[in-house]
C-alpha positions as a Markdown table, in Angstrom:
| # | Residue | x | y | z |
|---|---|---|---|---|
| 1 | Met | -22.8 | -68.2 | -151.0 |
| 2 | Val | -26.4 | -67.4 | -150.2 |
| 3 | Pro | -27.8 | -64.3 | -151.9 |
| 4 | Met | -28.9 | -61.3 | -149.8 |
| 5 | Pro | -32.7 | -61.2 | -149.3 |
| 6 | Leu | -34.8 | -58.5 | -150.9 |
| 7 | Pro | -35.9 | -55.6 | -148.7 |
| 8 | Val | -39.6 | -55.8 | -147.6 |
| 9 | Pro | -41.3 | -53.3 | -149.9 |
| 10 | Lys | -43.3 | -50.4 | -148.6 |
| 11 | Gly | -47.0 | -51.2 | -148.7 |
| 12 | Ala | -46.4 | -55.0 | -148.2 |
| 13 | Lys | -48.8 | -55.0 | -145.2 |
| 14 | Gln | -51.6 | -53.3 | -147.3 |
| 15 | Phe | -50.9 | -55.7 | -150.2 |
| 16 | Asn | -51.1 | -58.7 | -147.8 |
| 17 | Lys | -54.5 | -57.5 | -146.6 |
| 18 | Leu | -55.8 | -57.3 | -150.1 |
| 19 | Ile | -54.5 | -60.7 | -151.2 |
| 20 | Leu | -55.6 | -62.7 | -148.1 |
| 21 | Pro | -59.1 | -63.6 | -149.4 |
| 22 | Val | -57.6 | -64.8 | -152.7 |
| 23 | Ala | -54.7 | -66.6 | -151.2 |
| 24 | Arg | -57.0 | -69.0 | -149.2 |
| 25 | His | -58.3 | -70.5 | -152.4 |
| 26 | Ala | -55.6 | -70.0 | -155.1 |
| 27 | Pro | -53.5 | -72.9 | -156.4 |
| 28 | Val | -50.1 | -71.4 | -155.7 |
| 29 | Tyr | -51.0 | -69.3 | -152.7 |
| 30 | Ala | -51.9 | -70.2 | -149.1 |
| 31 | Val | -52.3 | -68.4 | -145.8 |
| 32 | Ile | -50.1 | -69.1 | -142.8 |
| 33 | Arg | -51.8 | -68.6 | -139.5 |
| 34 | His | -49.3 | -68.1 | -136.7 |
| 35 | Val | -49.0 | -66.6 | -133.2 |
| 36 | Gly | -46.8 | -63.7 | -132.4 |
| 37 | Arg | -44.0 | -64.8 | -130.1 |
| 38 | Lys | -44.1 | -61.7 | -128.0 |
| 39 | Ser | -47.7 | -60.4 | -128.4 |
| 40 | Gly | -49.5 | -63.7 | -128.5 |
| 41 | Thr | -51.7 | -62.2 | -131.3 |
| 42 | Thr | -52.8 | -64.5 | -134.1 |
| 43 | Tyr | -51.7 | -63.3 | -137.5 |
| 44 | Glu | -52.3 | -64.4 | -141.1 |
| 45 | Thr | -49.7 | -64.1 | -143.8 |
| 46 | Pro | -50.2 | -64.9 | -147.5 |
| 47 | Val | -47.4 | -67.0 | -149.1 |
| 48 | Ala | -46.7 | -68.9 | -152.2 |
| 49 | Val | -46.4 | -72.6 | -151.3 |
| 50 | Val | -45.2 | -75.8 | -152.8 |
| 51 | Arg | -46.9 | -78.9 | -151.4 |
| 52 | Ser | -45.7 | -82.5 | -151.9 |
| 53 | Lys | -46.4 | -85.6 | -149.9 |
| 54 | Gly | -47.2 | -84.0 | -146.6 |
| 55 | Val | -44.3 | -81.5 | -146.8 |
| 56 | Ile | -44.5 | -77.8 | -147.7 |
| 57 | Arg | -41.8 | -75.5 | -148.9 |
| 58 | Ile | -42.1 | -71.7 | -149.0 |
| 59 | Gly | -39.6 | -69.4 | -150.6 |
| 60 | Leu | -38.3 | -66.6 | -148.4 |
| 61 | Pro | -37.6 | -63.7 | -150.8 |
| 62 | Tyr | -37.4 | -61.3 | -147.8 |
| 63 | Gly | -35.1 | -63.6 | -145.8 |
| 64 | Lys | -35.5 | -65.7 | -142.7 |
| 65 | Asn | -35.6 | -62.8 | -140.2 |
| 66 | Val | -39.1 | -61.6 | -141.1 |
| 67 | Asp | -41.6 | -61.8 | -138.2 |
| 68 | Trp | -43.8 | -64.6 | -139.5 |
| 69 | Val | -40.8 | -66.9 | -140.1 |
| 70 | Arg | -39.4 | -66.1 | -136.6 |
| 71 | Asn | -42.9 | -66.7 | -135.1 |
| 72 | Ile | -43.5 | -70.1 | -136.5 |
| 73 | Cys | -39.9 | -71.3 | -135.9 |
| 74 | Ala | -40.3 | -70.2 | -132.2 |
| 75 | Ala | -43.7 | -71.9 | -131.9 |
| 76 | Gly | -42.6 | -75.0 | -133.8 |
| 77 | Glu | -46.0 | -75.2 | -135.5 |
| 78 | Phe | -48.6 | -73.3 | -137.6 |
| 79 | Thr | -51.8 | -73.6 | -139.5 |
| 80 | Leu | -51.8 | -73.4 | -143.3 |
| 81 | Val | -55.0 | -72.6 | -145.2 |
| 82 | His | -54.8 | -73.9 | -148.7 |
| 83 | Phe | -57.7 | -74.3 | -151.1 |
| 84 | Gly | -60.0 | -73.4 | -148.2 |
| 85 | Lys | -58.7 | -76.3 | -146.0 |
| 86 | Glu | -56.8 | -75.9 | -142.8 |
| 87 | Arg | -53.9 | -78.1 | -142.1 |
| 88 | Arg | -51.5 | -78.1 | -139.1 |
| 89 | Tyr | -47.8 | -78.2 | -139.8 |
| 90 | Thr | -44.9 | -78.8 | -137.4 |
| 91 | Ser | -41.1 | -78.9 | -137.3 |
| 92 | Pro | -40.5 | -75.7 | -139.5 |
| 93 | Leu | -36.9 | -75.5 | -140.7 |
| 94 | Val | -35.3 | -72.7 | -142.7 |
| 95 | Met | -33.1 | -74.3 | -145.4 |
| 96 | Glu | -30.5 | -72.6 | -147.6 |
| 97 | Asp | -30.5 | -73.3 | -151.3 |
| 98 | Ser | -29.5 | -70.6 | -153.8 |
| 99 | Thr | -30.2 | -73.0 | -156.8 |
| 100 | Ala | -33.9 | -73.3 | -155.9 |
| 101 | Lys | -34.0 | -77.0 | -156.5 |
| 102 | Trp | -36.8 | -77.2 | -153.9 |
| 103 | Ala | -39.1 | -75.3 | -156.3 |
| 104 | Pro | -40.9 | -76.6 | -159.3 |
| 105 | Ile | -38.8 | -76.5 | -162.4 |
| 106 | Pro | -40.8 | -73.6 | -164.1 |
| 107 | Ala | -40.4 | -71.5 | -160.9 |
| 108 | Arg | -36.6 | -72.0 | -160.4 |
| 109 | Pro | -35.4 | -69.3 | -162.8 |
| 110 | Ile | -37.8 | -66.8 | -161.1 |
| 111 | Met | -36.5 | -67.8 | -157.6 |
| 112 | Arg | -32.9 | -67.4 | -158.8 |
| 113 | Ala | -33.6 | -64.0 | -160.5 |
| 114 | Leu | -35.2 | -62.8 | -157.3 |
| 115 | Lys | -32.2 | -64.1 | -155.4 |
| 116 | Val | -34.4 | -66.3 | -153.1 |
| 117 | Gly | -31.6 | -68.1 | -151.3 |
| 118 | Ser | -33.6 | -69.8 | -148.5 |
| 119 | Tyr | -37.0 | -71.5 | -148.0 |
| 120 | Leu | -39.0 | -72.7 | -145.1 |
| 121 | Gln | -39.9 | -76.4 | -144.9 |
| 122 | Ala | -42.5 | -78.0 | -142.6 |
| 123 | Thr | -44.2 | -81.4 | -142.2 |
| 124 | Glu | -48.0 | -81.9 | -142.0 |
| 125 | Ser | -49.1 | -83.1 | -138.6 |
| 126 | Ser | -50.6 | -86.6 | -138.7 |
| 127 | Ala | -53.2 | -85.3 | -136.3 |
| 128 | Ser | -54.8 | -83.1 | -139.0 |
C-alpha cells in the first residue's frame, strides 16, 4: 500500500521563492523549469534530486497530483538546473515505491518517515 502524501504546507510558494537561488547551485537541490499545461507560463520549482547515469529521481512528498508534476508529465519534458547547469530531461514517469529504494541509503529512513511513497523519474536527453 502506498502512503498518503503530505498536504502542501501553507507558505510553500513563499519558501520556494526564497530557496530558488540556492537550489540552482546546491548539491542535493535543483530547479525544475516547466511550462503550465493550461496557462503556457514558464515556472520554476525547487526540488531535491538524485542523479545517476543520465537518470534523475525526485521524491514526491506532496504526491503526484501537484501542478509541477502534472505539467511535466503532460509535456513529456522539462529543464533541470543543477549546479548552475541546464539539462533537458524527457520521458518523466511517476513511480510508486514506499520502501524508498530509489533514494540514497542515508535518505531512505527520512523518505519512509515522511511517507514519500512515490517519486518522479526522467532520462537526460541526448541532445543536451
